[in-house]
OpenMM code with the backbone's topology and positions (N, CA, C; nanometers):
from openmm import Vec3, app, unit

residues = "UNK UNK UNK UNK UNK UNK UNK UNK UNK UNK UNK UNK UNK UNK UNK UNK UNK UNK UNK UNK UNK UNK UNK UNK UNK UNK UNK UNK UNK UNK UNK UNK UNK UNK UNK UNK UNK UNK UNK UNK UNK UNK UNK UNK UNK UNK UNK UNK UNK UNK UNK UNK UNK UNK UNK UNK UNK UNK UNK UNK UNK UNK UNK UNK UNK UNK UNK UNK UNK UNK UNK UNK UNK UNK UNK UNK UNK UNK UNK UNK UNK UNK UNK UNK UNK UNK UNK UNK UNK UNK UNK UNK UNK UNK UNK UNK UNK UNK UNK UNK UNK UNK UNK UNK UNK UNK UNK UNK UNK UNK UNK UNK UNK UNK UNK UNK UNK UNK UNK UNK UNK UNK UNK UNK UNK UNK UNK UNK UNK UNK UNK UNK UNK UNK UNK UNK UNK UNK UNK UNK UNK UNK UNK UNK UNK UNK UNK UNK UNK UNK UNK UNK UNK UNK UNK UNK UNK UNK UNK UNK UNK UNK UNK UNK UNK UNK UNK UNK UNK UNK UNK UNK".split()
positions = [
    Vec3(0.2362, -1.1001, -1.0426),
    Vec3(0.2279, -0.9417, -1.0608),
    Vec3(0.2295, -0.8886, -0.9444),
    Vec3(0.3397, -0.7910, -0.9123),
    Vec3(0.3149, -0.7165, -0.8338),
    Vec3(0.2307, -0.6113, -0.8577),
    Vec3(0.1617, -0.5108, -0.7272),
    Vec3(0.1504, -0.3900, -0.8197),
    Vec3(0.1277, -0.2274, -0.6989),
    Vec3(0.1598, -0.1525, -0.7705),
    Vec3(0.1669, -0.0197, -0.7004),
    Vec3(0.0722, 0.0456, -0.7468),
    Vec3(-0.0528, 0.0886, -0.6539),
    Vec3(-0.1127, 0.1882, -0.7206),
    Vec3(-0.1422, 0.3158, -0.6193),
    Vec3(-0.1402, 0.4229, -0.6685),
    Vec3(-0.0957, 0.5556, -0.6062),
    Vec3(-0.0442, 0.6525, -0.6992),
    Vec3(-0.0041, 0.7596, -0.6246),
    Vec3(0.0676, 0.8763, -0.6803),
    Vec3(0.1945, 0.8515, -0.6848),
    Vec3(0.2965, 0.8938, -0.8054),
    Vec3(0.4167, 0.8831, -0.8087),
    Vec3(0.4961, 1.0307, -0.7651),
    Vec3(0.4970, 1.0027, -0.6251),
    Vec3(0.5485, 1.1223, -0.5648),
    Vec3(0.6987, 1.0386, -0.4947),
    Vec3(0.7717, 1.1365, -0.4389),
    Vec3(0.9113, 1.0903, -0.3799),
    Vec3(0.9006, 1.0187, -0.2453),
    Vec3(0.7557, 1.0145, -0.2168),
    Vec3(0.7989, 0.9628, -0.0326),
    Vec3(0.6696, 0.8303, -0.0626),
    Vec3(0.6947, 0.7702, -0.2002),
    Vec3(0.6288, 0.6794, -0.1863),
    Vec3(0.6836, 0.5481, -0.2359),
    Vec3(0.8478, 0.6213, -0.2728),
    Vec3(1.0096, 0.5260, -0.2527),
    Vec3(0.9374, 0.4195, -0.3725),
    Vec3(0.8873, 0.4432, -0.4730),
    Vec3(0.8478, 0.3449, -0.6173),
    Vec3(0.9945, 0.3134, -0.6544),
    Vec3(1.1006, 0.3960, -0.6677),
    Vec3(1.2164, 0.3721, -0.6882),
    Vec3(1.3106, 0.2352, -0.6544),
    Vec3(1.2350, 0.2075, -0.4598),
    Vec3(1.2660, 0.0934, -0.3767),
    Vec3(1.2303, -0.0403, -0.4727),
    Vec3(1.0792, -0.0024, -0.5108),
    Vec3(1.0177, -0.1224, -0.5192),
    Vec3(1.0744, -0.1494, -0.7158),
    Vec3(1.1150, -0.0738, -0.7924),
    Vec3(1.1651, -0.1141, -0.9197),
    Vec3(1.3231, -0.1890, -0.8970),
    Vec3(1.3820, -0.1191, -0.8259),
    Vec3(1.4908, -0.1846, -0.7805),
    Vec3(1.4714, -0.3414, -0.7005),
    Vec3(1.3778, -0.3590, -0.6272),
    Vec3(1.3390, -0.4792, -0.5750),
    Vec3(1.2943, -0.5934, -0.6925),
    Vec3(1.2524, -0.5448, -0.7567),
    Vec3(1.1806, -0.6497, -0.9040),
    Vec3(1.3027, -0.6430, -0.9993),
    Vec3(1.3900, -0.5678, -0.9930),
    Vec3(1.5126, -0.5766, -1.0833),
    Vec3(1.5991, -0.6751, -1.0668),
    Vec3(1.6343, -0.6492, -0.9057),
    Vec3(1.7040, -0.7639, -0.8029),
    Vec3(1.6391, -0.8931, -0.7939),
    Vec3(1.4645, -0.9156, -0.7978),
    Vec3(1.4447, -1.0655, -0.8065),
    Vec3(1.4532, -1.1451, -0.9507),
    Vec3(1.4482, -1.0493, -1.0480),
    Vec3(1.4723, -1.0855, -1.1762),
    Vec3(1.5888, -1.1114, -1.2463),
    Vec3(1.7110, -1.0922, -1.1838),
    Vec3(1.8288, -1.0409, -1.2030),
    Vec3(1.8663, -1.2022, -1.2758),
    Vec3(1.8427, -1.3325, -1.2482),
    Vec3(1.9055, -1.4755, -1.2724),
    Vec3(1.7751, -1.4900, -1.3762),
    Vec3(1.6403, -1.5023, -1.3370),
    Vec3(1.5351, -1.5448, -1.4475),
    Vec3(1.4147, -1.4772, -1.4009),
    Vec3(1.3420, -1.4072, -1.4952),
    Vec3(1.2456, -1.3423, -1.4518),
    Vec3(1.0858, -1.3963, -1.3951),
    Vec3(1.1200, -1.3623, -1.2915),
    Vec3(0.9913, -1.4967, -1.1966),
    Vec3(0.8683, -1.3730, -1.1720),
    Vec3(0.8705, -1.2096, -1.1702),
    Vec3(0.7608, -1.1575, -1.1467),
    Vec3(0.7866, -1.0139, -1.2404),
    Vec3(0.6519, -0.9102, -1.2190),
    Vec3(0.6298, -0.8325, -1.3211),
    Vec3(0.5975, -0.7375, -1.2122),
    Vec3(0.5958, -0.5710, -1.2547),
    Vec3(0.5494, -0.5031, -1.1539),
    Vec3(0.5001, -0.4334, -1.2558),
    Vec3(0.3364, -0.3651, -1.1597),
    Vec3(0.2356, -0.2520, -1.2819),
    Vec3(0.2135, -0.1783, -1.2021),
    Vec3(0.2977, -0.0417, -1.2153),
    Vec3(0.2322, 0.0748, -1.1617),
    Vec3(0.1314, 0.1423, -1.2429),
    Vec3(0.0446, 0.1709, -1.1210),
    Vec3(-0.0843, 0.2531, -1.1689),
    Vec3(-0.0637, 0.3604, -1.1044),
    Vec3(-0.0506, 0.4790, -1.1768),
    Vec3(-0.0785, 0.6343, -1.1162),
    Vec3(0.0313, 0.6999, -1.1805),
    Vec3(0.0134, 0.8396, -1.1632),
    Vec3(0.1260, 0.9447, -1.2082),
    Vec3(0.1422, 1.0202, -1.1241),
    Vec3(0.2296, 1.1159, -1.1486),
    Vec3(0.3258, 1.2258, -1.0797),
    Vec3(0.4270, 1.2722, -1.1336),
    Vec3(0.4686, 1.3647, -1.0338),
    Vec3(0.5973, 1.4238, -1.0424),
    Vec3(0.7221, 1.3335, -1.0914),
    Vec3(0.6859, 1.2018, -1.0106),
    Vec3(0.8327, 1.1139, -1.0133),
    Vec3(0.8274, 1.0608, -1.1402),
    Vec3(0.6999, 1.0029, -1.2421),
    Vec3(0.6709, 0.9480, -1.3229),
    Vec3(0.8094, 0.9533, -1.4315),
    Vec3(0.8953, 1.0247, -1.4713),
    Vec3(0.9757, 0.9962, -1.5587),
    Vec3(1.1011, 0.9836, -1.5234),
    Vec3(1.1231, 1.0119, -1.3746),
    Vec3(1.2170, 0.9500, -1.3035),
    Vec3(1.2484, 0.7748, -1.3562),
    Vec3(1.1202, 0.7844, -1.2780),
    Vec3(1.0642, 0.5688, -1.2207),
    Vec3(1.1323, 0.5250, -1.3658),
    Vec3(1.0301, 0.5929, -1.4889),
    Vec3(1.0286, 0.5415, -1.6092),
    Vec3(1.2076, 0.5240, -1.6492),
    Vec3(1.2382, 0.6056, -1.6443),
    Vec3(1.4198, 0.5881, -1.6697),
    Vec3(1.4641, 0.5008, -1.5720),
    Vec3(1.4549, 0.5028, -1.4545),
    Vec3(1.4863, 0.4254, -1.3483),
    Vec3(1.4591, 0.2318, -1.4169),
    Vec3(1.3314, 0.2197, -1.5011),
    Vec3(1.2807, 0.1033, -1.5179),
    Vec3(1.3205, 0.1074, -1.6720),
    Vec3(1.3826, 0.1729, -1.7439),
    Vec3(1.4168, 0.1695, -1.8792),
    Vec3(1.5598, 0.0715, -1.9192),
    Vec3(1.5866, -0.0405, -1.9086),
    Vec3(1.6924, -0.1164, -1.9845),
    Vec3(1.5769, -0.2370, -2.0586),
    Vec3(1.6589, -0.3079, -2.1554),
    Vec3(1.6205, -0.4112, -2.1961),
    Vec3(1.5359, -0.5084, -2.1342),
    Vec3(1.6320, -0.5373, -2.0219),
    Vec3(1.5395, -0.6303, -1.9167),
    Vec3(1.4443, -0.5799, -1.8323),
    Vec3(1.4769, -0.4553, -1.7864),
    Vec3(1.3751, -0.4391, -1.6732),
    Vec3(1.2327, -0.4144, -1.7404),
    Vec3(1.2527, -0.3458, -1.8800),
    Vec3(1.1358, -0.2824, -1.9380),
    Vec3(1.0174, -0.3504, -1.9901),
    Vec3(1.0622, -0.4994, -1.9727),
    Vec3(1.0110, -0.5764, -2.0294),
    Vec3(0.9095, -0.6741, -1.8631),
    Vec3(0.9451, -0.6438, -1.8049),
    Vec3(0.9224, -0.7096, -1.6220),
    Vec3(0.8110, -0.5611, -1.5588),
    Vec3(0.8457, -0.4530, -1.5848),
    Vec3(0.7819, -0.3238, -1.5294),
    Vec3(0.6734, -0.2446, -1.6371),
    Vec3(0.5722, -0.2492, -1.5730),
    Vec3(0.4646, -0.1878, -1.6575),
    Vec3(0.3749, -0.0249, -1.6198),
    Vec3(0.4392, 0.0544, -1.6825),
    Vec3(0.3336, 0.2350, -1.6205),
    Vec3(0.2118, 0.1809, -1.7014),
    Vec3(0.0683, 0.1971, -1.6232),
    Vec3(-0.0452, 0.2171, -1.6355),
    Vec3(-0.1315, 0.3246, -1.6805),
    Vec3(-0.0678, 0.4145, -1.6023),
    Vec3(-0.0884, 0.5037, -1.5866),
    Vec3(-0.1654, 0.5807, -1.4797),
    Vec3(-0.2359, 0.6749, -1.4689),
    Vec3(-0.3757, 0.7172, -1.3631),
    Vec3(-0.4771, 0.6375, -1.4026),
    Vec3(-0.6001, 0.5844, -1.3320),
    Vec3(-0.6747, 0.5052, -1.3303),
    Vec3(-0.7828, 0.5256, -1.2148),
    Vec3(-0.9184, 0.5547, -1.2498),
    Vec3(-1.0443, 0.6532, -1.1339),
    Vec3(-1.1264, 0.5659, -1.1591),
    Vec3(-1.1182, 0.4795, -1.2960),
    Vec3(-1.2317, 0.3920, -1.2849),
    Vec3(-1.2138, 0.2865, -1.2058),
    Vec3(-1.3326, 0.2624, -1.0601),
    Vec3(-1.2981, 0.1461, -0.9775),
    Vec3(-1.2997, -0.0202, -1.0439),
    Vec3(-1.3833, -0.0194, -1.1255),
    Vec3(-1.4153, -0.1208, -1.1783),
    Vec3(-1.2926, -0.1890, -1.2837),
    Vec3(-1.2062, -0.0973, -1.3251),
    Vec3(-1.0875, -0.1788, -1.3988),
    Vec3(-0.9609, -0.1527, -1.2723),
    Vec3(-0.9756, -0.0502, -1.1698),
    Vec3(-0.8898, -0.0708, -1.0514),
    Vec3(-0.9084, -0.2394, -0.9993),
    Vec3(-1.0402, -0.2347, -0.9806),
    Vec3(-1.0503, -0.3507, -0.8812),
    Vec3(-0.9795, -0.4630, -0.9906),
    Vec3(-1.0015, -0.4839, -1.0694),
    Vec3(-0.9329, -0.5902, -1.1558),
    Vec3(-0.8212, -0.5729, -1.2025),
    Vec3(-0.7560, -0.4604, -1.1668),
    Vec3(-0.5834, -0.4925, -1.1639),
    Vec3(-0.5478, -0.5626, -1.0423),
    Vec3(-0.6266, -0.4436, -0.8821),
    Vec3(-0.5615, -0.5342, -0.7727),
    Vec3(-0.6196, -0.7013, -0.7330),
    Vec3(-0.7008, -0.7381, -0.7944),
    Vec3(-0.7313, -0.8427, -0.7687),
    Vec3(-0.6892, -0.9499, -0.8586),
    Vec3(-0.6248, -0.9250, -0.9538),
    Vec3(-0.5281, -1.0256, -1.0238),
    Vec3(-0.3904, -1.0010, -1.0184),
    Vec3(-0.3752, -0.8981, -0.9489),
    Vec3(-0.2277, -0.9052, -0.8626),
    Vec3(-0.1667, -1.0023, -0.7754),
    Vec3(-0.0916, -1.0411, -0.7566),
    Vec3(-0.0558, -1.1246, -0.6426),
    Vec3(-0.0121, -1.0538, -0.5261),
    Vec3(-0.0092, -0.8999, -0.5064),
    Vec3(0.0063, -0.8525, -0.4020),
    Vec3(0.0488, -0.7071, -0.4567),
    Vec3(-0.0219, -0.5650, -0.3622),
    Vec3(0.0267, -0.4793, -0.3708),
    Vec3(0.1315, -0.4319, -0.2673),
    Vec3(0.1938, -0.3656, -0.3419),
    Vec3(0.3317, -0.3094, -0.2509),
    Vec3(0.3205, -0.1723, -0.2327),
    Vec3(0.3887, -0.1194, -0.1358),
    Vec3(0.3626, 0.0578, -0.1025),
    Vec3(0.4956, 0.0146, -0.0389),
    Vec3(0.6549, 0.0650, -0.1185),
    Vec3(0.7576, 0.1137, -0.0249),
    Vec3(0.7597, 0.2171, 0.0751),
    Vec3(0.6489, 0.3194, 0.0147),
    Vec3(0.6582, 0.4206, 0.1274),
    Vec3(0.5313, 0.4385, 0.2123),
    Vec3(0.4625, 0.5152, 0.2655),
    Vec3(0.3400, 0.4815, 0.3470),
    Vec3(0.2163, 0.4327, 0.2668),
    Vec3(0.1385, 0.3454, 0.2998),
    Vec3(0.0234, 0.3047, 0.2372),
    Vec3(-0.1597, 0.3334, 0.2259),
    Vec3(-0.1491, 0.4169, 0.3631),
    Vec3(-0.2344, 0.4634, 0.3477),
    Vec3(-0.3770, 0.3639, 0.3314),
    Vec3(-0.5268, 0.4002, 0.3133),
    Vec3(-0.6226, 0.4061, 0.2091),
    Vec3(-0.6076, 0.2808, 0.1332),
    Vec3(-0.4736, 0.2496, 0.0292),
    Vec3(-0.4679, 0.1449, -0.0218),
    Vec3(-0.4463, 0.0013, 0.0151),
    Vec3(-0.4552, -0.0024, 0.1136),
    Vec3(-0.4299, -0.1583, 0.2118),
    Vec3(-0.5731, -0.1882, 0.2193),
    Vec3(-0.6653, -0.1271, 0.2638),
    Vec3(-0.7873, -0.1515, 0.2459),
    Vec3(-0.8540, -0.1654, 0.1211),
    Vec3(-0.8257, -0.0652, 0.0400),
    Vec3(-0.8623, -0.1154, -0.0781),
    Vec3(-0.7913, -0.2449, -0.1237),
    Vec3(-0.6733, -0.3000, -0.0736),
    Vec3(-0.6156, -0.3836, -0.1737),
    Vec3(-0.7182, -0.5224, -0.1134),
    Vec3(-0.7308, -0.4817, 0.0681),
    Vec3(-0.7905, -0.6717, 0.0828),
    Vec3(-0.8990, -0.6670, 0.0650),
    Vec3(-1.0258, -0.5542, -0.0021),
    Vec3(-1.1141, -0.5471, -0.0418),
    Vec3(-1.1435, -0.6339, -0.1355),
    Vec3(-1.0201, -0.6551, -0.2431),
    Vec3(-0.9954, -0.7521, -0.3430),
    Vec3(-0.9404, -0.8639, -0.3281),
    Vec3(-0.9340, -0.9035, -0.1861),
    Vec3(-0.8489, -1.0191, -0.1447),
    Vec3(-0.7050, -1.0305, -0.1804),
    Vec3(-0.6063, -0.9179, -0.2082),
    Vec3(-0.5279, -0.8852, -0.2651),
    Vec3(-0.3953, -0.8512, -0.1300),
    Vec3(-0.3400, -0.9361, -0.0828),
    Vec3(-0.2169, -0.8833, 0.0272),
    Vec3(-0.1535, -0.8078, -0.0243),
    Vec3(-0.0805, -0.7038, 0.0983),
    Vec3(-0.0454, -0.5738, 0.1244),
    Vec3(0.1453, -0.6110, 0.1552),
    Vec3(0.2024, -0.5256, 0.1103),
    Vec3(0.3520, -0.5188, 0.1554),
    Vec3(0.4135, -0.3656, 0.1488),
    Vec3(0.4375, -0.3308, 0.2798),
    Vec3(0.4742, -0.1871, 0.3168),
    Vec3(0.5916, -0.1948, 0.4022),
    Vec3(0.6368, -0.1081, 0.4731),
    Vec3(0.7486, -0.1102, 0.5834),
    Vec3(0.6629, -0.0725, 0.7304),
    Vec3(0.7541, -0.1539, 0.8160),
    Vec3(0.6931, -0.1202, 0.9529),
    Vec3(0.7717, -0.0444, 1.0236),
    Vec3(0.8078, 0.0504, 1.0057),
    Vec3(0.8427, 0.1990, 1.1020),
    Vec3(0.6937, 0.2232, 1.0765),
    Vec3(0.5987, 0.1831, 1.2211),
    Vec3(0.5030, 0.2812, 1.1856),
    Vec3(0.5032, 0.4214, 1.1966),
    Vec3(0.6035, 0.4932, 1.2965),
    Vec3(0.6128, 0.6522, 1.2954),
    Vec3(0.5926, 0.7127, 1.1408),
    Vec3(0.6791, 0.6294, 1.0503),
    Vec3(0.6055, 0.6922, 0.9045),
    Vec3(0.5187, 0.6173, 0.8389),
    Vec3(0.4318, 0.5588, 0.9391),
    Vec3(0.3440, 0.5036, 0.8473),
    Vec3(0.1947, 0.5727, 0.8119),
    Vec3(0.0949, 0.5559, 0.7960),
    Vec3(-0.0644, 0.5805, 0.8145),
    Vec3(-0.1043, 0.5047, 0.8670),
    Vec3(-0.2232, 0.5024, 0.9279),
    Vec3(-0.3037, 0.3941, 1.0588),
    Vec3(-0.2982, 0.3001, 0.9809),
    Vec3(-0.3852, 0.2810, 0.8513),
    Vec3(-0.4258, 0.2120, 0.8039),
    Vec3(-0.3247, 0.0549, 0.8085),
    Vec3(-0.1861, 0.1160, 0.8247),
    Vec3(-0.1012, 0.0190, 0.7657),
    Vec3(-0.0977, -0.1193, 0.8889),
    Vec3(-0.2243, -0.0975, 1.0203),
    Vec3(-0.2316, -0.1422, 1.1337),
    Vec3(-0.2901, -0.2493, 1.0584),
    Vec3(-0.3747, -0.2903, 0.9915),
    Vec3(-0.4714, -0.3527, 0.9285),
    Vec3(-0.3961, -0.5487, 0.8896),
    Vec3(-0.2380, -0.4428, 0.8565),
    Vec3(-0.1657, -0.6200, 0.8111),
    Vec3(-0.1216, -0.7121, 0.9290),
    Vec3(-0.1609, -0.7803, 0.9106),
    Vec3(-0.1062, -0.8865, 1.0142),
    Vec3(0.0012, -1.0278, 0.9351),
    Vec3(0.0962, -1.0006, 0.9899),
    Vec3(0.2146, -1.0694, 0.9458),
    Vec3(0.2149, -1.1905, 0.8725),
    Vec3(0.2415, -1.2455, 0.7525),
    Vec3(0.2378, -1.3835, 0.7580),
    Vec3(0.0434, -1.4247, 0.7071),
    Vec3(-0.0147, -1.3392, 0.7495),
    Vec3(-0.1525, -1.3552, 0.6879),
    Vec3(-0.2228, -1.2641, 0.5572),
    Vec3(-0.2004, -1.1325, 0.6044),
    Vec3(-0.2791, -1.0565, 0.5040),
    Vec3(-0.1840, -0.9626, 0.4190),
    Vec3(-0.0507, -1.0137, 0.4731),
    Vec3(0.0777, -0.9525, 0.3739),
    Vec3(0.2115, -0.9327, 0.5120),
    Vec3(0.2595, -0.8551, 0.4794),
    Vec3(0.4063, -0.8636, 0.5124),
    Vec3(0.4900, -0.6875, 0.5454),
    Vec3(0.5462, -0.7016, 0.6260),
    Vec3(0.6007, -0.5811, 0.6714),
    Vec3(0.8189, -0.5841, 0.6612),
    Vec3(0.8211, -0.5075, 0.5774),
    Vec3(0.9912, -0.5153, 0.5249),
    Vec3(1.0503, -0.3864, 0.6203),
    Vec3(1.1897, -0.4138, 0.5827),
    Vec3(1.2568, -0.2683, 0.7580),
    Vec3(1.2397, -0.1418, 0.6165),
    Vec3(1.1849, -0.0348, 0.6800),
    Vec3(1.2152, 0.0706, 0.5760),
    Vec3(1.3376, 0.1022, 0.5384),
    Vec3(1.3189, 0.1548, 0.4126),
    Vec3(1.4357, 0.1795, 0.2934),
    Vec3(1.5491, 0.0639, 0.2716),
    Vec3(1.5059, -0.0763, 0.3146),
    Vec3(1.6072, -0.1529, 0.3133),
    Vec3(1.5563, -0.2572, 0.1869),
    Vec3(1.5971, -0.2311, 0.0519),
    Vec3(1.5660, -0.2924, -0.0919),
    Vec3(1.5555, -0.4469, -0.0399),
    Vec3(1.6676, -0.4659, 0.0194),
    Vec3(1.7304, -0.6239, -0.0043),
    Vec3(1.5462, -0.7299, 0.1255),
    Vec3(1.5255, -0.6089, 0.2695),
    Vec3(1.4551, -0.6409, 0.2781),
    Vec3(1.2879, -0.6667, 0.2498),
    Vec3(1.2821, -0.5510, 0.1427),
    Vec3(1.1674, -0.5898, 0.0498),
    Vec3(1.1723, -0.7166, -0.0232),
    Vec3(1.2708, -0.6918, -0.0939),
    Vec3(1.2947, -0.8353, -0.1543),
    Vec3(1.2526, -0.9790, -0.1100),
    Vec3(1.3299, -0.9824, 0.0131),
    Vec3(1.2814, -1.0672, 0.0832),
    Vec3(1.1133, -1.1158, 0.0872),
    Vec3(1.0489, -0.9971, 0.1258),
    Vec3(0.8996, -1.0339, 0.1854),
    Vec3(0.8106, -1.0569, 0.0226),
    Vec3(0.8550, -1.0239, -0.0655),
    Vec3(0.8369, -1.0264, -0.2342),
    Vec3(0.8228, -1.1523, -0.2598),
    Vec3(0.9319, -1.2140, -0.1950),
    Vec3(0.9717, -1.3748, -0.2516),
    Vec3(0.8868, -1.4533, -0.1322),
    Vec3(0.8246, -1.3899, -0.0080),
    Vec3(0.7907, -1.4583, 0.0502),
    Vec3(0.6429, -1.5186, 0.0328),
    Vec3(0.5907, -1.3682, -0.0654),
    Vec3(0.4533, -1.3849, -0.1077),
    Vec3(0.4383, -1.4778, -0.2260),
    Vec3(0.5321, -1.4395, -0.2659),
    Vec3(0.5491, -1.5415, -0.4726),
    Vec3(0.5471, -1.7080, -0.3927),
    Vec3(0.6407, -1.7179, -0.2911),
    Vec3(0.6674, -1.8791, -0.2770),
    Vec3(0.5518, -1.9060, -0.1499),
    Vec3(0.4548, -1.8203, -0.0942),
    Vec3(0.3399, -1.8494, -0.0390),
    Vec3(0.2562, -1.9641, -0.0344),
    Vec3(0.1993, -2.0653, 0.0877),
    Vec3(0.0804, -2.1409, 0.0511),
    Vec3(-0.0621, -2.1009, 0.0949),
    Vec3(-0.0513, -1.9482, 0.1752),
    Vec3(-0.1511, -1.9221, 0.2003),
    Vec3(-0.2900, -1.8769, 0.1552),
    Vec3(-0.3664, -1.8967, 0.1533),
    Vec3(-0.5032, -1.8410, 0.0978),
    Vec3(-0.5026, -1.6641, 0.1446),
    Vec3(-0.4271, -1.5729, 0.0807),
    Vec3(-0.5006, -1.4111, 0.0723),
    Vec3(-0.5650, -1.3717, 0.1066),
    Vec3(-0.6852, -1.4309, -0.0035),
    Vec3(-0.7705, -1.4025, -0.1076),
    Vec3(-0.8864, -1.4289, 0.0525),
    Vec3(-0.8925, -1.5612, 0.1083),
    Vec3(-0.9490, -1.5280, 0.2275),
    Vec3(-0.9754, -1.4638, 0.3381),
    Vec3(-0.8282, -1.4943, 0.3937),
    Vec3(-0.7745, -1.3884, 0.5124),
    Vec3(-0.7650, -1.2539, 0.4687),
    Vec3(-0.7662, -1.1635, 0.3406),
    Vec3(-0.7693, -1.0324, 0.3521),
    Vec3(-0.8981, -0.9865, 0.3548),
    Vec3(-1.0418, -1.0700, 0.2710),
    Vec3(-1.1456, -1.0124, 0.3070),
    Vec3(-1.2358, -1.0354, 0.4120),
    Vec3(-1.1477, -1.1595, 0.4980),
    Vec3(-1.2306, -1.1435, 0.6337),
    Vec3(-1.1689, -1.0071, 0.6989),
    Vec3(-1.0304, -0.9887, 0.7052),
    Vec3(-1.0770, -0.8664, 0.7555),
    Vec3(-1.1389, -0.7248, 0.7283),
    Vec3(-1.1680, -0.7394, 0.6153),
    Vec3(-1.2545, -0.6144, 0.5769),
    Vec3(-1.4019, -0.6758, 0.5924),
    Vec3(-1.4880, -0.7868, 0.6002),
    Vec3(-1.5914, -0.8200, 0.6198),
    Vec3(-1.6110, -0.7982, 0.7750),
    Vec3(-1.5068, -0.8726, 0.8669),
    Vec3(-1.5307, -0.8068, 1.0233),
    Vec3(-1.5151, -0.6903, 1.0626),
    Vec3(-1.4379, -0.5961, 0.9677),
    Vec3(-1.4341, -0.4394, 1.0730),
    Vec3(-1.4533, -0.3460, 0.9801),
    Vec3(-1.4569, -0.3325, 0.8581),
    Vec3(-1.5072, -0.2322, 0.7550),
    Vec3(-1.6727, -0.2724, 0.6724),
    Vec3(-1.7436, -0.3038, 0.7487),
    Vec3(-1.8937, -0.3629, 0.7401),
    Vec3(-1.9538, -0.2367, 0.7889),
    Vec3(-2.0755, -0.1623, 0.7428),
    Vec3(-2.1488, -0.0637, 0.7657),
    Vec3(-2.1876, -0.0860, 0.9233),
    Vec3(-2.2573, -0.2200, 0.9534),
    Vec3(-2.2583, -0.2408, 1.1130),
    Vec3(-2.1311, -0.2171, 1.2298),
    Vec3(-2.0182, -0.2388, 1.1891),
    Vec3(-1.8913, -0.2423, 1.2858),
    Vec3(-1.8684, -0.0744, 1.2763),
    Vec3(-1.8852, -0.0314, 1.1825),
    Vec3(-1.8507, 0.1294, 1.1751),
    Vec3(-1.9161, 0.1854, 1.2294),
    Vec3(-2.0953, 0.1422, 1.2389),
    Vec3(-2.2162, 0.2344, 1.3291),
    Vec3(-2.1432, 0.2278, 1.5044),
    Vec3(-2.1406, 0.0932, 1.5262),
    Vec3(-2.1020, 0.0572, 1.6687),
    Vec3(-1.9506, 0.1546, 1.6934),
    Vec3(-1.8656, 0.1524, 1.6307),
    Vec3(-1.7492, 0.2136, 1.6523),
    Vec3(-1.7827, 0.3558, 1.6715),
    Vec3(-1.8666, 0.4175, 1.5823),
    Vec3(-1.9471, 0.5569, 1.5864),
    Vec3(-2.0022, 0.6184, 1.6853),
    Vec3(-2.0872, 0.5144, 1.7643),
    Vec3(-2.1337, 0.5038, 1.9097),
    Vec3(-2.0611, 0.5039, 2.0316),
    Vec3(-1.9515, 0.3807, 1.9857),
    Vec3(-1.8854, 0.4238, 2.1130),
    Vec3(-1.7636, 0.5293, 2.1448),
    Vec3(-1.8081, 0.6370, 2.0591),
    Vec3(-1.7011, 0.7271, 2.0362),
    Vec3(-1.7635, 0.8392, 2.1209),
    Vec3(-1.9370, 0.8454, 2.0198),
    Vec3(-1.9981, 0.9527, 2.0691),
    Vec3(-2.0683, 0.9343, 2.2135),
] * unit.nanometer
topology = app.Topology()
chain = topology.addChain("A")
for resn in residues:
    res = topology.addResidue(resn, chain)
    for name in ("N", "CA", "C"):
        topology.addAtom(name, app.Element.getBySymbol(name[0]), res)
């Protein structure tokens, strides 16, 4: 199960993710997509996911603000995917040991995307290139990397209170 978690707005490009899942599952179902969130693009995305095959592999959870539920959804997913910019979602994902995929055009990315280490804690694809996105998703499916350990290391080593205090001291 791949997960997208966030607002369903055009800039997040969730339509590209739906297309990638559809293409990956063309011959046989090998993955599912859980979409957590709501927004103005929701009906359009549901329409894109509406057909006999896709509707069995793409699930719309709706909005969720309960951290205990979100943590379980993220932890039990193989990867968080955000075809648009990823923002703090990547840090949230790593907190539960789940890798992330997003585009690698840092000019159109949020600063948090820099925590992704290619082939260790996630993957970058060519922005707006669905085939490139599919390739990276298949890498996650076929990977032997222990993402849970690598992603947690990023959080434990960089986003802990002690390290954050040191960063603030250096700025002051």
